[in-house]
C-alpha positions as semicolon CSV with decimal commas, in nm:
position;residue;x (nm);y (nm);z (nm)
1;X;11,627;7,514;8,773
2;X;11,655;7,433;9,146
3;X;11,867;7,636;9,383
4;X;12,087;7,333;9,449
5;X;12,155;7,287;9,079
6;X;12,258;7,656;9,043
7;X;12,492;7,628;9,342
8;X;12,647;7,308;9,212
9;X;12,701;7,441;8,861
10;X;12,851;7,763;8,993
11;X;13,095;7,566;9,207
12;X;13,184;7,346;8,907
13;X;13,250;7,653;8,695
14;X;13,482;7,809;8,951
15;X;13,666;7,482;9,019
16;X;13,697;7,425;8,644
17;X;13,866;7,764;8,605
18;X;14,110;7,685;8,887
19;X;14,188;7,344;8,745
20;X;14,248;7,478;8,394
21;X;14,483;7,745;8,529
22;X;14,671;7,538;8,784
23;X;14,678;7,186;8,633
24;X;14,669;7,253;8,259
25;X;14,845;7,591;8,257
26;X;14,566;7,752;8,057
27;X;14,580;8,132;8,041
28;X;14,351;8,283;8,311
29;X;14,160;8,487;8,056
30;X;14,073;8,177;7,850
31;X;13,990;7,976;8,161
32;X;13,745;8,236;8,294
33;X;13,565;8,273;7,963
34;X;13,532;7,895;7,930
35;X;13,390;7,874;8,285
36;X;13,150;8,155;8,207
37;X;13,026;7,972;7,894
38;X;12,980;7,651;8,088
39;X;12,788;7,822;8,369
40;X;12,557;8,009;8,135
41;X;12,467;7,695;7,939
42;X;12,443;7,473;8,246
43;X;12,189;7,695;8,424
44;X;11,972;7,725;8,112
45;X;12,052;8,077;7,985
46;X;12,086;7,943;7,631
47;X;12,356;8,013;7,371
48;X;12,246;8,363;7,275
49;X;12,182;8,484;7,626
50;X;12,510;8,329;7,758
51;X;12,722;8,508;7,494
52;X;12,530;8,831;7,544
53;X;12,589;8,813;7,921
54;X;12,962;8,741;7,885
55;X;13,021;9,026;7,642
56;X;12,800;9,267;7,837
57;X;12,983;9,184;8,160
58;X;13,318;9,253;7,994
59;X;13,195;9,576;7,843
60;X;13,024;9,703;8,162
61;X;13,335;9,678;8,372
62;X;13,547;9,835;8,096
63;X;13,306;10,129;8,093
64;X;13,358;10,171;8,467
65;X;13,732;10,122;8,506
66;X;13,896;10,082;8,164
67;X;14,022;10,436;8,129
68;X;14,103;10,458;8,502
69;X;14,333;10,154;8,485
70;X;14,501;10,285;8,167
71;X;14,557;10,636;8,309
72;X;14,689;10,502;8,636
73;X;14,934;10,261;8,476
74;X;15,055;10,529;8,234
75;X;15,120;10,772;8,521
76;X;15,314;10,504;8,706
77;X;15,523;10,414;8,404
78;X;15,619;10,779;8,350
79;X;15,711;10,824;8,720
80;X;15,917;10,510;8,692
81;X;16,121;10,664;8,407
82;X;16,182;10,979;8,608
83;X;16,359;10,795;8,892
84;X;16,114;10,949;9,144
85;X;16,065;10,629;9,340
86;X;16,428;10,574;9,423
87;X;16,460;10,937;9,533
88;X;16,149;10,904;9,749
89;X;16,289;10,605;9,939
90;X;16,617;10,788;9,998
91;X;16,423;11,090;10,121
92;X;16,224;10,878;10,366
93;X;16,546;10,733;10,506
94;X;16,696;11,076;10,556
95;X;16,376;11,217;10,709
96;X;16,261;10,941;10,942
97;X;16,580;10,748;11,002
98;X;16,657;10,376;10,965
99;X;16,452;10,259;11,267
100;X;16,124;10,378;11,116
101;X;16,215;10,292;10,760
102;X;16,003;9,968;10,732
103;X;15,695;10,161;10,834
104;X;15,755;10,475;10,627
105;X;15,861;10,286;10,316
106;X;15,571;10,044;10,360
107;X;15,318;10,325;10,384
108;X;15,463;10,507;10,083
109;X;15,454;10,191;9,867
110;X;15,108;10,097;9,992
111;X;14,955;10,440;9,922
112;X;15,097;10,708;9,693
113;X;15,298;10,469;9,468
114;X;15,015;10,237;9,367
115;X;14,983;10,377;9,018
116;X;15,305;10,190;8,934
117;X;15,288;9,836;8,798
118;X;15,364;9,602;9,093
119;X;15,665;9,417;8,946
120;X;15,822;9,740;8,825
121;X;15,771;9,909;9,162
122;X;15,927;9,608;9,335
123;X;16,224;9,600;9,109
124;X;16,291;9,972;9,160
125;X;16,258;9,972;9,538
126;X;16,401;9,628;9,632
127;X;16,768;9,706;9,559
128;X;16,746;10,017;9,782
129;X;16,566;9,821;10,050
130;X;16,838;9,553;10,042
131;X;17,118;9,805;10,075
132;X;16,939;9,994;10,357
133;X;16,851;9,682;10,555
134;X;17,186;9,662;10,742
135;X;17,128;10,015;10,878
136;X;16,810;9,900;11,056
137;X;16,994;9,645;11,262
138;X;17,022;9,269;11,304
139;X;16,677;9,194;11,159
140;X;16,703;9,451;10,880
141;X;16,651;9,208;10,587
142;X;16,356;9,036;10,755
143;X;16,180;9,364;10,843
144;X;16,235;9,528;10,506
145;X;16,132;9,218;10,310
146;X;15,814;9,186;10,518
147;X;15,733;9,556;10,497
148;X;15,770;9,553;10,119
149;X;15,565;9,235;10,073
150;X;15,278;9,362;10,294
151;X;15,279;9,711;10,139
152;X;15,293;9,594;9,776
153;X;15,013;9,340;9,809
154;X;14,785;9,548;10,031
155;X;14,828;9,850;9,806
156;X;14,703;9,688;9,487
157;X;14,382;9,562;9,645
158;X;14,293;9,846;9,884
159;X;14,440;10,167;9,745
160;X;14,317;10,365;9,448
161;X;14,460;10,360;9,184
162;X;14,591;10,006;9,252
163;X;14,477;9,781;8,968
164;X;14,286;9,530;9,182
165;X;14,125;9,813;9,377
166;X;14,000;9,975;9,056
167;X;13,876;9,641;8,924
168;X;13,687;9,564;9,244
169;X;13,528;9,910;9,252
170;X;13,413;9,871;8,890
171;X;13,289;9,519;8,941
172;X;13,079;9,605;9,243
173;X;12,973;9,953;9,123
174;X;13,150;10,126;9,415
175;X;13,211;10,497;9,354
176;X;13,584;10,542;9,315
177;X;13,599;10,824;9,567
178;X;13,434;10,603;9,824
179;X;13,675;10,320;9,745
180;X;13,960;10,565;9,787
181;X;13,846;10,688;10,130
182;X;13,752;10,345;10,270
183;X;14,067;10,191;10,123
184;X;14,292;10,446;10,293
185;X;14,107;10,395;10,622
186;X;14,187;10,026;10,596
187;X;14,530;10,009;10,432
188;X;14,717;10,240;10,669
189;X;14,637;10,056;10,996
190;X;14,666;9,717;10,821
191;X;15,023;9,791;10,708
192;X;15,134;9,938;11,041
193;X;14,976;9,661;11,256
194;X;15,097;9,380;11,031
195;X;15,459;9,506;11,020
196;X;15,448;9,547;11,399
197;X;15,325;9,190;11,450
198;X;15,590;9,047;11,217
199;X;15,862;9,257;11,388
200;X;15,747;9,112;11,726
201;X;15,771;8,758;11,588
202;X;16,115;8,816;11,434
203;X;16,245;8,949;11,767
204;X;16,114;8,637;11,937
205;X;16,325;8,405;11,722
206;X;16,101;8,355;11,416
207;X;16,389;8,472;11,186
208;X;16,714;8,274;11,159
209;X;16,977;8,478;10,973
210;X;17,192;8,170;10,899
211;X;16,909;7,984;10,729
212;X;16,670;8,255;10,616
213;X;16,916;8,486;10,438
214;X;17,130;8,417;10,131
215;X;17,460;8,557;10,258
216;X;17,657;8,458;9,952
217;X;17,413;8,646;9,731
218;X;17,420;8,956;9,949
219;X;17,800;8,965;9,962
220;X;17,820;8,933;9,587
221;X;17,567;9,212;9,539
222;X;17,757;9,443;9,772
223;X;18,086;9,383;9,588
224;X;17,925;9,451;9,251
225;X;17,758;9,763;9,384
226;X;18,091;9,899;9,518
227;X;18,273;9,835;9,193
228;X;17,997;9,997;8,988
229;X;17,965;10,299;9,213
230;X;18,333;10,358;9,148
231;X;18,231;10,390;8,779
232;X;17,959;10,637;8,856
233;X;17,691;10,409;8,992
234;X;17,598;10,283;8,648
235;X;17,613;9,922;8,762
236;X;17,301;9,925;8,973
237;X;17,085;9,773;8,706
238;X;17,335;9,492;8,651
239;X;17,319;9,389;9,014
240;X;16,940;9,400;9,019
241;X;16,921;9,220;8,688
242;X;17,137;8,936;8,818
243;X;16,926;8,916;9,126
244;X;16,618;8,884;8,919
245;X;16,730;8,583;8,730
246;X;16,572;8,343;8,977
247;X;16,244;8,155;8,940
248;X;15,937;8,352;8,846
249;X;16,122;8,646;8,691
250;X;16,197;8,748;8,337
251;X;16,402;8,987;8,123
252;X;16,162;9,276;8,177
253;X;16,284;9,304;8,536
254;X;16,643;9,372;8,432
255;X;16,518;9,596;8,154
256;X;16,297;9,800;8,382
257;X;16,577;9,848;8,637
258;X;16,823;9,938;8,366
259;X;16,590;10,193;8,216
260;X;16,544;10,357;8,559
261;X;16,919;10,391;8,606
262;X;16,964;10,542;8,261
263;X;16,675;10,781;8,324
264;X;16,823;10,888;8,654
265;X;17,152;10,979;8,490
266;X;16,967;11,203;8,244
267;X;16,711;11,344;8,489
268;X;16,711;11,702;8,611
269;X;16,677;11,706;8,986
270;X;16,323;11,834;9,015
271;X;16,189;11,849;9,373
272;X;16,004;11,528;9,459
273;X;15,688;11,718;9,546
274;X;15,685;11,854;9,191
275;X;15,720;11,506;9,035
276;X;15,443;11,360;9,252
277;X;15,217;11,669;9,254
278;X;14,998;11,563;8,954
279;X;14,931;11,218;9,104
280;X;14,855;11,363;9,446
281;X;14,628;11,625;9,288
282;X;14,431;11,348;9,117
283;X;14,376;11,162;9,441
284;X;14,277;11,481;9,625
285;X;14,023;11,566;9,353
286;X;13,874;11,218;9,371
287;X;13,854;11,238;9,750
288;X;13,695;11,585;9,729
289;X;13,436;11,460;9,486
290;X;13,346;11,172;9,716
291;X;13,310;11,408;10,017
292;X;13,082;11,638;9,814
293;X;12,869;11,340;9,721
294;X;12,850;11,216;10,079
295;X;12,760;11,564;10,215
296;X;12,525;11,631;9,916
297;X;12,692;11,964;9,835
298;X;12,632;12,090;9,484
299;X;12,948;12,241;9,327
300;X;12,932;12,150;8,958
301;X;13,289;12,255;8,870
302;X;13,443;12,063;9,157
303;X;13,215;11,766;9,091
304;X;13,346;11,763;8,734
305;X;13,710;11,777;8,844
306;X;13,637;11,516;9,109
307;X;13,506;11,264;8,855
308;X;13,772;10,985;8,862
309;X;13,824;10,980;8,483
310;X;13,874;11,358;8,473
311;X;14,088;11,362;8,789
312;X;14,321;11,088;8,662
313;X;14,335;11,253;8,318
314;X;14,448;11,578;8,482
315;X;14,708;11,380;8,676
316;X;14,830;11,207;8,360
317;X;14,862;11,532;8,167
318;X;15,041;11,700;8,457
319;X;15,282;11,403;8,499
320;X;15,362;11,414;8,127
321;X;15,435;11,788;8,138
322;X;15,648;11,772;8,454
323;X;15,854;11,466;8,359
324;X;15,904;11,591;8,003
325;X;16,091;11,883;8,147
326;X;16,287;11,643;8,373
327;X;16,380;11,353;8,142
328;X;16,286;11,473;7,793
329;X;16,007;11,396;7,548
330;X;16,167;11,080;7,411
331;X;16,174;10,904;7,749
332;X;15,820;11,008;7,823
333;X;15,708;10,850;7,498
334;X;15,902;10,532;7,584
335;X;15,736;10,522;7,924
336;X;15,392;10,561;7,769
337;X;15,464;10,274;7,530
338;X;15,565;10,053;7,826
339;X;15,251;10,164;8,011
340;X;15,022;10,063;7,723
341;X;15,186;9,719;7,716
342;X;15,144;9,671;8,091
343;X;14,782;9,791;8,101
344;X;14,666;9,561;7,822
345;X;14,693;9,239;8,016
346;X;14,539;9,403;8,326
347;X;14,241;9,533;8,130
348;X;14,162;9,201;7,965
349;X;14,191;9,005;8,293
350;X;13,967;9,260;8,466
351;X;13,716;9,243;8,185
352;X;13,678;8,864;8,184
353;X;13,641;8,876;8,563
354;X;13,343;9,099;8,493
355;X;13,212;8,844;8,242
356;X;13,213;8,564;8,505
357;X;13,051;8,794;8,760
358;X;12,773;8,888;8,511
359;X;12,713;8,524;8,431
360;X;12,690;8,434;8,802
361;X;12,437;8,716;8,853
362;X;12,231;8,603;8,553
363;X;12,226;8,249;8,693
364;X;12,033;8,383;8,995
365;X;12,298;8,308;9,261
366;X;12,236;8,644;9,429
367;X;11,880;8,564;9,535
368;X;11,981;8,218;9,657
369;X;12,266;8,344;9,872
370;X;12,067;8,646;9,978
371;X;11,829;8,415;10,160
372;X;12,116;8,248;10,342
373;X;12,272;8,575;10,459
374;X;11,967;8,791;10,514
375;X;12,009;8,789;10,893
376;X;12,368;8,917;10,898
377;X;12,609;9,131;10,697
378;X;12,911;8,975;10,869
379;X;12,863;8,625;10,724
380;X;12,900;8,721;10,357
381;X;13,211;8,924;10,433
382;X;13,370;8,620;10,590
383;X;13,254;8,398;10,304
384;X;13,396;8,622;10,034
385;X;13,725;8,650;10,232
386;X;13,746;8,268;10,254
387;X;13,662;8,216;9,883
388;X;13,923;8,470;9,779
389;X;14,179;8,306;10,012
390;X;14,116;7,958;9,869
391;X;14,132;8,085;9,513
392;X;14,457;8,265;9,579
393;X;14,617;7,959;9,733
394;X;14,525;7,761;9,420
395;X;14,582;8,016;9,145
396;X;14,847;8,246;9,285
397;X;14,701;8,574;9,148
398;X;14,586;8,836;9,394
399;X;14,386;9,029;9,134
400;X;14,224;8,721;8,980
401;X;14,121;8,572;9,311
402;X;13,983;8,903;9,440
403;X;13,764;8,981;9,142
404;X;13,646;8,622;9,106
405;X;13,539;8,599;9,471
406;X;13,375;8,944;9,463
407;X;13,194;8,849;9,143
408;X;13,046;8,540;9,304
409;X;12,890;8,733;9,592
410;X;12,832;9,068;9,412
411;X;12,459;8,985;9,350
412;X;12,382;8,952;9,725
413;X;12,486;9,308;9,824
414;X;12,163;9,480;9,712
415;X;11,950;9,189;9,831
416;X;12,062;9,213;10,194
417;X;12,153;9,586;10,204
418;X;12,528;9,527;10,234
419;X;12,747;9,817;10,127
420;X;12,939;9,689;9,821
421;X;13,260;9,869;9,933
422;X;13,281;9,629;10,230
423;X;13,242;9,334;9,993
424;X;13,523;9,475;9,778
425;X;13,756;9,524;10,073
426;X;13,680;9,174;10,205
427;X;13,755;9,011;9,870
428;X;14,080;9,209;9,857
429;X;14,171;9,100;10,206
430;X;14,107;8,734;10,133
431;X;14,311;8,744;9,812
432;X;14,620;8,835;10,022
433;X;14,618;8,510;10,209
434;X;14,909;8,273;10,143
435;X;15,123;8,444;9,881
436;X;15,357;8,153;9,802
437;X;15,554;7,977;9,535
438;X;15,283;8,017;9,265
439;X;15,326;8,397;9,282
440;X;15,582;8,588;9,076
441;X;15,599;8,846;9,355
442;X;15,718;8,577;9,596
443;X;16,018;8,493;9,378
444;X;16,101;8,856;9,309
445;X;16,105;8,935;9,680
446;X;16,306;8,621;9,751
447;X;16,574;8,692;9,492
448;X;16,592;9,072;9,500
449;X;16,619;9,096;9,882
450;X;16,873;8,816;9,927
451;X;16,650;8,572;10,111
452;X;16,648;8,193;10,105
453;X;16,324;8,024;10,004
454;X;16,268;7,946;10,370
455;X;16,319;8,311;10,458
456;X;16,073;8,426;10,184
457;X;15,812;8,181;10,317
458;X;15,838;8,366;10,650
459;X;15,863;8,727;10,537
460;X;15,631;8,706;10,232
461;X;15,391;8,414;10,290
462;X;15,341;8,459;10,665
463;X;15,375;8,837;10,652
464;X;15,110;8,899;10,389
465;X;14,883;8,631;10,544
466;X;14,899;8,824;10,870
467;X;14,800;9,137;10,681
468;X;14,504;8,943;10,527
469;X;14,373;8,843;10,868
470;X;14,436;9,187;11,018
471;X;14,244;9,345;10,732
472;X;13,935;9,128;10,768
473;X;13,940;9,185;11,144
474;X;13,933;9,559;11,080
475;X;13,661;9,532;10,808
476;X;13,415;9,346;11,033
477;X;13,373;9,636;11,281
478;X;13,341;9,871;10,981
479;X;13,046;9,664;10,863
480;X;12,867;9,743;11,193
481;X;12,923;10,119;11,155
482;X;12,846;10,169;10,780
């Protein structure tokens, strides 16, 4: 088959997936499998080879990241039950003060808290962010909303063990330790620079409190919070649950917030460093393993502990033991059940993304595109960023758009000598562009932080798009160094 025919059929397959998801509301998993089947048959792989490629692609990525995603989500779910996140935000406020809170909270959410399922993390931290916003000053709501949006979205695509980060690493065969190190090098300056840019724009009149904030909503929330604090603070989940009743949310939001409040009332006040120590230990072990590999140092025992599966297993066991002492065995078991439920949909979506990527590779797209980009490593990074951005605008899923775009260009990395970690980061950066009304995160941030839709379009859509552009501008110089 001619190169043009392969390119056309690949484009048709991707567009068909987008159309099925957006226009006909077909589940993304089904849409991606259907597109993979079409592409395999259209480029002449045949029935048997097409099915074999789809199933092998699913299985290969599960081998690489299946346990990692499951362990990471389970750790996050248990930490959620312990109330550790709420306490961490309060500690950041007391330590760094309200002026630096957008940056400190953003960095915490974008790095150490990425094992927690995004919607749950948002629901836990948003009520605190809303109540702390007035302490920052006149632009408190705008700055906190933007900081949270940027940190949440950047974290899941750049930071191990964020689900999209794990999926991208598995899809492109990037060692997880390397993804961890490069992701941290990128996510920290991206969050800081993006928040600073948005703060500059807000101070120059980009934010209009009268039109961009829902003052009625905020006033009502404050009154409810005061009444419920009089009863011992038990009303926090009611306020957050009411806030979460807007578009794009569901009953799990109120349930998650309610379970956190109940857990907090029954939690022994363990030091925060103790609660987070297992997770931090896992990340340190993974990082140490990556450094040993880079420096070619042979320490078998540390290499074993630094293997991502072993490191995250150690973290999960440690988190279970610590939180069992804090909140009891029953709540740990409940958290694990919730974690299994959350990880299931993530695993399946990640797997079918691998199926499409495997089919694209089998179709021979890598050799075709490799010829186009052989003279430069910058061009494919910009192309994968643009593809991910377009897919995200259409589909509204950061994870789906990132792994789809990365899968399309994955075959070219070995052909032109491009480091796959740069491709993974570029796909992640592109998938951040234009978080808008098709995203559940958009509506959660809009409702939970007391913004109008117009305000959310500024703080979330513009804010995360700025982060997308900042990230790719930081990745391009990295491509010249590595």
